C-alpha positions as CSV (number, residue, x, y, z in Angstrom):
1,M,0.0,0.0,0.0
2,H,1.1,3.6,-0.7
3,P,2.1,5.2,2.7
4,A,0.3,8.5,2.5
5,V,2.0,11.1,4.8
6,S,-1.4,12.6,5.9
7,V,-2.7,9.2,7.0
8,I,0.5,8.3,8.8
9,F,0.4,11.6,10.7
10,F,-3.3,11.2,11.4
11,T,-3.0,7.8,13.0
12,V,0.1,8.7,15.1
13,A,-1.0,12.2,16.3
14,S,-4.6,11.4,17.0
15,G,-3.5,8.2,18.8
16,A,-1.2,10.2,21.1
17,G,-3.9,12.8,21.6
18,F,-6.7,10.4,22.5
19,G,-4.3,8.4,24.6
20,L,-3.5,11.6,26.6
21,I,-7.3,12.4,26.8
22,F,-7.9,8.9,28.1
23,L,-5.4,9.3,31.0
24,L,-6.5,12.8,31.9
25,G,-10.1,11.7,32.0
26,L,-9.1,8.9,34.4
27,G,-7.5,11.5,36.7
28,F,-3.8,11.3,35.8
29,P,-2.2,13.7,38.4
30,V,-1.2,17.0,36.9
31,G,0.3,19.8,39.1
32,G,0.6,23.5,38.4
33,G,-3.0,24.8,38.7
34,A,-5.2,26.1,35.9
35,G,-2.4,27.1,33.6
36,R,-1.0,23.6,33.6
37,A,-4.4,22.1,33.2
38,F,-5.1,24.3,30.1
39,L,-1.7,23.4,28.5
40,V,-2.0,19.7,28.9
41,S,-5.6,19.7,27.8
42,L,-4.7,21.8,24.8
43,I,-2.0,19.4,23.8
44,G,-4.3,16.4,24.1
45,G,-7.2,18.0,22.1
46,G,-4.8,19.7,19.7
47,L,-3.1,16.4,18.7
48,A,-6.4,14.7,18.3
49,V,-7.9,17.5,16.1
50,A,-4.7,17.9,14.1
51,G,-4.6,14.2,13.3
52,L,-8.2,14.1,12.3
53,L,-7.9,17.2,10.1
54,S,-4.8,15.8,8.4
55,S,-6.7,12.6,7.4
56,T,-9.0,14.7,5.2
57,F,-6.1,15.7,3.0
58,H,-6.0,12.2,1.6
59,L,-9.5,12.6,0.3
60,G,-10.3,13.6,-3.3
61,H,-12.8,16.1,-2.0
62,P,-11.9,17.1,1.6
63,E,-14.9,19.5,1.8
64,R,-17.2,16.5,1.6
65,A,-15.6,14.7,4.6
66,W,-18.6,15.5,6.8
67,R,-20.8,13.2,4.6
68,A,-18.9,10.2,5.9
69,L,-20.6,10.6,9.3
70,S,-23.9,9.4,7.8
71,Q,-22.6,5.9,7.1
72,W,-22.1,4.8,10.7
73,R,-24.1,1.6,10.3
74,T,-21.6,0.1,7.9
75,S,-18.4,2.2,8.0
76,W,-15.7,2.1,10.7
77,L,-14.5,5.5,9.3
78,S,-17.9,7.0,10.0
79,R,-18.0,5.5,13.5
80,E,-14.5,6.9,14.1
81,G,-15.6,10.4,13.1
82,I,-18.7,10.3,15.4
83,A,-16.8,8.9,18.3
84,A,-14.0,11.5,17.9
85,I,-16.4,14.4,17.8
86,A,-18.4,13.2,20.8
87,T,-15.2,12.6,22.8
88,L,-13.8,16.0,22.0
89,I,-17.0,17.7,23.1
90,V,-17.2,15.9,26.4
91,F,-13.5,16.4,27.0
92,G,-13.8,20.1,26.2
93,V,-16.5,20.5,28.9
94,Y,-14.4,18.4,31.3
95,A,-11.3,20.6,30.7
96,L,-13.2,23.8,31.0
97,I,-14.6,22.8,34.4
98,W,-11.2,21.6,35.5
99,M,-9.5,24.9,34.5
100,T,-12.2,27.2,36.1
101,T,-12.9,25.3,39.3
102,G,-10.0,23.0,39.8
103,E,-12.4,20.1,40.1
104,R,-12.1,17.1,37.8
105,S,-15.6,15.6,37.2
106,I,-15.5,11.8,37.5
107,L,-18.5,11.3,35.3
108,L,-17.3,13.6,32.4
109,G,-13.8,12.2,32.8
110,S,-14.9,8.6,32.6
111,L,-17.0,9.4,29.5
112,A,-14.1,11.2,27.8
113,A,-11.8,8.3,28.6
114,A,-14.2,5.7,27.3
115,G,-14.8,7.8,24.1
116,A,-11.0,8.1,23.6
117,A,-10.6,4.4,23.8
118,V,-13.5,3.8,21.4
119,T,-12.1,6.3,18.9
120,V,-8.7,4.7,18.8
121,F,-10.3,1.3,18.4
122,T,-12.5,2.4,15.5
123,T,-9.4,3.9,13.8
124,S,-7.7,0.5,14.1
125,M,-10.8,-1.3,12.8
126,I,-10.7,0.7,9.6
127,Y,-7.7,-1.4,8.7
128,A,-8.3,-4.6,10.8
129,Q,-11.5,-5.4,9.0
130,L,-10.1,-5.3,5.5
131,K,-10.1,-8.9,4.1
132,T,-8.2,-7.7,1.1
133,V,-5.1,-6.9,3.2
134,P,-4.4,-10.0,5.3
135,Q,-1.5,-8.5,7.1
136,W,-3.9,-6.0,8.7
137,Q,-6.8,-8.3,9.3
138,S,-5.8,-9.4,12.8
139,R,-6.8,-8.9,16.4
140,L,-3.3,-7.7,17.0
141,T,-4.0,-4.5,14.9
142,P,-6.4,-2.9,17.5
143,L,-4.1,-4.1,20.3
144,V,-1.1,-2.3,18.7
145,Y,-3.1,0.9,18.0
146,L,-4.4,1.0,21.6
147,G,-1.1,0.1,23.1
148,F,0.8,2.8,21.2
149,A,-1.9,5.4,21.9
150,L,-1.7,4.7,25.7
151,A,2.1,4.6,25.8
152,S,2.6,7.8,23.9
153,G,-0.2,9.6,25.8
154,W,1.4,8.5,29.1
155,L,4.8,9.9,28.1
156,I,3.2,13.3,27.4
157,A,1.0,13.3,30.5
158,A,4.0,12.4,32.7
159,S,5.8,15.5,31.4
160,F,3.2,17.6,33.2
161,G,2.8,15.3,36.2
162,N,3.7,15.8,39.8
163,A,7.2,15.1,41.0
164,G,7.9,11.5,41.6
165,S,5.6,10.1,38.9
166,P,6.0,6.3,38.7
167,E,8.2,6.0,35.6
168,I,8.0,2.2,35.9
169,W,4.4,2.4,34.5
170,G,5.7,4.3,31.5
171,I,8.4,1.8,30.9
172,L,5.9,-1.1,31.2
173,L,3.5,0.6,28.8
174,V,6.2,1.3,26.2
175,V,7.6,-2.2,26.3
176,L,4.3,-4.0,26.2
177,A,3.1,-1.8,23.2
178,W,6.3,-2.7,21.3
179,A,6.0,-6.4,22.3
180,A,2.5,-6.4,20.7
181,K,4.0,-4.8,17.6
182,W,6.7,-7.4,17.4
183,A,4.1,-10.1,17.5
184,W,2.2,-8.2,14.8
185,W,5.4,-8.1,12.6
186,A,6.0,-11.8,13.2
187,R,2.5,-12.7,12.1
188,A,2.6,-10.3,9.1
189,A,5.8,-12.0,7.9
190,R,4.0,-15.3,7.8
191,T,0.9,-14.0,6.1
192,R,0.3,-14.1,2.4
193,L,-2.5,-13.0,0.1
194,G,-3.3,-16.6,-0.5
195,D,-4.2,-17.1,3.2
196,A,-7.2,-14.9,2.5
197,G,-8.1,-16.9,-0.6
198,S,-6.8,-14.2,-3.0
199,T,-4.9,-15.5,-6.0
200,P,-4.2,-14.3,-9.6
201,E,-7.1,-16.6,-10.6
202,T,-9.6,-14.9,-8.3
203,A,-8.2,-11.4,-9.1
204,T,-8.7,-11.9,-12.9
205,G,-11.8,-14.1,-12.7
206,L,-10.0,-16.6,-15.0
207,G,-9.5,-19.4,-12.6
208,F,-12.0,-21.6,-14.5
209,I,-9.5,-21.8,-17.3
210,G,-6.5,-22.9,-15.2
211,T,-3.4,-21.3,-13.8
212,V,-3.1,-17.6,-14.6
213,R,0.2,-15.8,-15.2
214,L,0.8,-12.3,-16.5
215,L,2.1,-11.8,-20.0
216,E,1.5,-8.0,-20.3
217,K,0.6,-5.3,-17.8
218,P,-3.1,-4.5,-17.8
219,H,-2.3,-0.8,-18.3
220,S,0.5,0.9,-20.2
221,G,1.0,3.5,-17.4
222,D,0.2,4.1,-13.8
223,N,-3.3,4.6,-12.5
224,Y,-5.0,5.1,-9.1
225,L,-4.8,1.5,-8.2
226,T,-1.1,1.0,-9.0
227,R,-0.3,4.3,-7.2
228,E,-2.3,3.6,-4.0
229,M,-2.6,-0.2,-3.7
230,V,0.6,-1.6,-5.2
231,H,3.7,-0.5,-3.4
232,R,7.0,-2.3,-3.1
233,I,9.7,-1.9,-0.4
234,G,13.0,-3.8,-0.3
235,R,13.6,-6.1,2.7
236,K,16.8,-4.3,3.5
237,H,15.0,-1.0,3.7
238,A,12.3,-2.5,5.8
239,R,14.8,-4.0,8.3
240,T,16.5,-0.6,8.6
241,L,13.3,1.2,9.2
242,R,12.3,-1.3,11.8
243,M,15.5,-0.7,13.7
244,V,15.0,3.0,13.5
245,A,11.4,2.6,14.8
246,L,12.5,0.4,17.7
247,A,15.4,2.7,18.6
248,L,13.4,5.9,18.6
249,G,10.1,4.5,19.7
250,C,11.3,2.1,22.4
251,L,14.9,2.2,23.4
252,C,15.3,6.0,23.7
253,P,12.0,6.5,25.7
254,V,12.8,3.7,28.1
255,A,16.4,5.0,28.6
256,I,15.0,8.5,29.4
257,L,12.4,7.1,31.8
258,V,15.1,5.1,33.6
259,L,17.3,8.2,33.8
260,V,14.5,10.2,35.3
261,A,13.6,7.4,37.8
262,L,17.2,6.9,39.0
263,T,18.4,10.5,39.1
264,G,15.3,12.3,40.1
265,A,15.6,14.5,37.0
266,P,12.7,16.8,36.3
267,A,9.6,15.0,34.9
268,F,9.6,17.5,32.0
269,L,12.4,15.3,30.5
270,N,9.6,12.8,29.8
271,L,8.6,15.1,27.0
272,L,11.8,14.1,25.2
273,A,10.8,10.5,25.6
274,A,7.4,11.4,24.1
275,A,8.9,13.2,21.1
276,S,11.3,10.3,20.5
277,M,8.5,7.7,20.6
278,I,6.3,9.7,18.3
279,A,9.2,9.9,15.8
280,G,9.6,6.1,16.1
281,L,5.9,5.6,15.6
282,L,6.0,7.7,12.3
283,A,8.5,5.1,11.0
284,E,6.5,2.2,12.3
285,R,3.3,3.5,10.7
286,W,5.1,4.1,7.4
287,L,6.0,0.5,7.4
288,F,2.5,-0.5,8.4
289,F,1.3,0.8,5.0
290,A,4.3,0.2,2.8
291,E,4.6,-3.5,3.7
292,A,0.9,-4.2,3.3
293,E,-0.1,-6.3,0.3
294,H,-3.5,-5.6,-1.2
295,A,-5.3,-8.2,-3.2
296,V,-5.6,-5.9,-6.2
297,S,-1.8,-6.2,-6.7
298,L,-2.4,-9.8,-7.9
299,Y,-4.2,-8.3,-11.0
300,Y,-1.0,-6.5,-11.8
301,G,1.2,-9.6,-11.7
302,H,2.3,-9.7,-8.0
303,R,2.3,-13.2,-6.5
């Protein structure tokens, strides 16, 4: 699949934003009064909104994006949009009360946290339900999305937390999220289009004749399908990007958290860990799309 920058940024940024909203809604301790409450709430909501807005850039007609909300009965994309809007409204009210009174409503916070979790889950299901991309169609896909959202959100929240925040929780969340991703990679490496019943015979509809092989390309030039659905990446480049993703997304954040825990360094250093993890997740999400094989590629000669 073609790794569109707008969709990569959308899944990473909105995941971190909703992960932060989830933690704030559950009462993650934040010191510093109304100013600190405003800043951390702005970051959570801002990341979520920026990610959602960036996703519209991948549409042919971004001005019509609102129409997707009407297909909630059958579309995970529509459900995601509705869940995101509802969550941001509830969180906005929660944050406003928090900033003005210093009180954190348990009811509104719980609703915002639940909405954030549902939103990230619906985002993952946009990909996990696609039978035409067997690497994505796995229960591990929602687990990876939720794990990365929670881990990156925790790192941002910990940057604004009270002194002595338990960095061990951050280390645990980061390691578990990447463990789930490692399992996802292992499964994806074993998965082929044929596992979903997709073959050159089914792609062309000529299976009744016998074995199908490509003699000439179906088109003399590129088209939308070849640009968006047929993407090749070398194994060497994939391995390099995985190392980059693991180094920035896992090793660096864990090292910073250990440093903060052992030396008593300011919790604000956790923001460096958050920035590093988000950079690693951008590489991970690029691979998520670039390594995916869509069944339509079989029509163009890929086996």
